[in-house]
N, C-alpha and C positions, 0 to 999 in steps of 0.2 A: 338657376334653381334656384326654387326658393326653401330657405332651411327657414320649417316653422320650431323648429328645435331648441334652436339658440346659441349659444354661447359654447354650450359642452357638447356640440357638435358639430360645429364653424370648422374646422381644423379637415374631419372626414369632405367636410363636404368641395371643399376649394381644393383638395388631391383629385376629385370624385371629377372631380367640373374641368383641373389643366388649366389648361390655353388652349384659344381665345374661348372664352365662357363669361361669365357673370354668378355671381352668390347672393343672394337678397335674403336677406337674416328678417324676415316677418312675423315672427313669434317669439317668445320665452317660457315654449313647452321645457322645455329642459328646467326649469325652476331655478336660474341664474341668470342675473343680470350681468355679472362681473364677468369675465378672465380668467384676473393675474398677470399672469408670464404672460404676452402675447410681443410677437417681434414678428408688423409686418413683411417684411425683403425675404424673410425668411418658411412663411409660413400662404402668400399670399404665387402663385406661378403664378409665371410672369405673362401678357397678358389675360390675366383673372383679372375680372375687378371683384371688390366688397366693397356691396354698398345695403340701407337698413331702406321696411316703409316701416311708417308708420299712418295710422290713420284714424283713432280709437272709436268710440260707436258709432256715432250717428251715422260717421264715413261707412263705417260696415255692412251698418242697418238697409242705408238709399242705396250700393251695391246689388247690382243685378247680378249674384250670383249664380242662375242659370241659365242664361244670359253669355259671360264669361266659359263654363261648363260647352252646352250647346259651340263655340265660335273653337271655342279648342277642338272637340272633338268633325268638326267641321272644314279645319284646318286653316278658317278663319280670322282670325282671333287677330288684330290690330300690333303691331309691334312700334 
C-alpha cells in the first residue's frame, strides 16, 4: 500500500494491510514529519513490511506517470 499522508495515518494503513503485505510511506500530506511515540513491535503486524520512498523533484519529473497508470490498468506493472 502506498501511504501518501505519512505519519498521521501510518497506523491505519498498517492495520489495513495486516500481513503479509507492505506499507510504503511516500509522502507527508499530513504535514507531520515525526510521529512521537512509535512502538514498531506493536504497530507493525507480523509479516508486514514498513518502508519509505523519496526521490525528489528531478526523479518525479522524470517518471513516466501515465505509463505506470496504464500498466496498473492492464495488470502488467512489474513488481
